[in-house]
Phi, psi and omega in degrees: 000130178241139179219149170230114184189177172281095187258111191298333177294315178297317180289333179286321174300314169311309181301317186286318188269332182248023179299323176306328181291341179267008179231248191293342187257010180276158177293151185279103183229169184273356187241141171284354184269144169215156182222157182184192181219135175231156170233130180241133173248123189216111177284135181280142175282351186282149183292131170082003178255120185292159173299137179259127176246116194234131162259142189210151180272150183243128174231127179220161179215125177240092177271184182298327177228324179265144178221152176225113179239092181058250181275005184237138170236146179201168181224126179281106182285320178228136179223093175254169176300112177083007178210145176225141173228124184228159166251147182209168176217141186203155174277125179285142187283341188292142175193141172231123174251116184298328178294346187267352176275145177263005180264122187306308184299315185292335178289344182270351181278162174285148176297148171252120183273161168302148172239168181242135179245144171227146178178211181240154174218151179227149182216127182245128174269115181267172173300332179220101179089197180213148181241127188238141174224149181207138180231121177225152178239152178297128178239008181258352179080010180285320185217348180060023187264174169232166182218141177222148177211139176232130178217151174244139183220152183225100184279127176260125185263120183237156179051057181053045181063020175277335181241133181233113177259125180234091172282153184215158179212146182190178181226143178239142176238137178231139178291168174291329177295315181300308184296316182304324181291321184270332186235352180277162175231124188282171175296318178294316178300316181298317175296317180294318190263331185088000171278150179290140174303145180213131177257127186258136181267178173292158190222157182229124182230135180260147177217156171226151183198174179203147175228144177236120180239140181235114180281115178284317174201196186298344191238323185263140172209147175236156185206158176226129178227151174219150183214130177248124181240127174272114186285142176294153182300325186291333178273311181293337178284352180296143175299340175283343187248140180241002179232148179264358179206165180222145178229131178233129181238141182232139171234134183203163175222144180217158180238123181255125180288000000 
């Protein structure tokens, strides 16, 4: 399935996987603005929904304190040497459109919409690599749940800093309200679809990833990112879900003014 639009899942992946590109690793230019184009391939965990390959525009702004990275906006409240504390708001990437499933029972479930999260984030520059942490809660009224994530990444500067390889590893936690909205099945949905009712608990999910960024010149850069996530059993055991893990990849190019 291919689409061309402002698609939040693709932009969220870019924000999560390529955040270093928006800070110390970006080309040195006079403007905080950049634009570009990305393509994300992301298999849906939902039964009967095909892998989605999506092209989307990228627009970002990196000010001294305010930043805008696709579906995320934030403000750095504290900036000390080796430490940042920010507040942010962002679109969560999860979404289920019943019409996109080729499974008859799944098509009888209600849609699950995108939600918006707001919260705090921290970034620590370590002697080797950096540690990032984020906690957000629903502000859209969709599920009233929370999500937290901690990850470690280590940027390797190669070819006189023209090439940057950044492996990462982390863990994400999602509350039961968050998971129930996206992966649970209510009694009414069970009667309508024939699928068993399912109550989802909070989850802890582990992931590994890597990004490769190439500075073409002072303005242009291109990158490739990938992230593999092991779904928690409480999520993968849902009748709505057919996979125990998911792999997302992103290819993009951007121009810094």
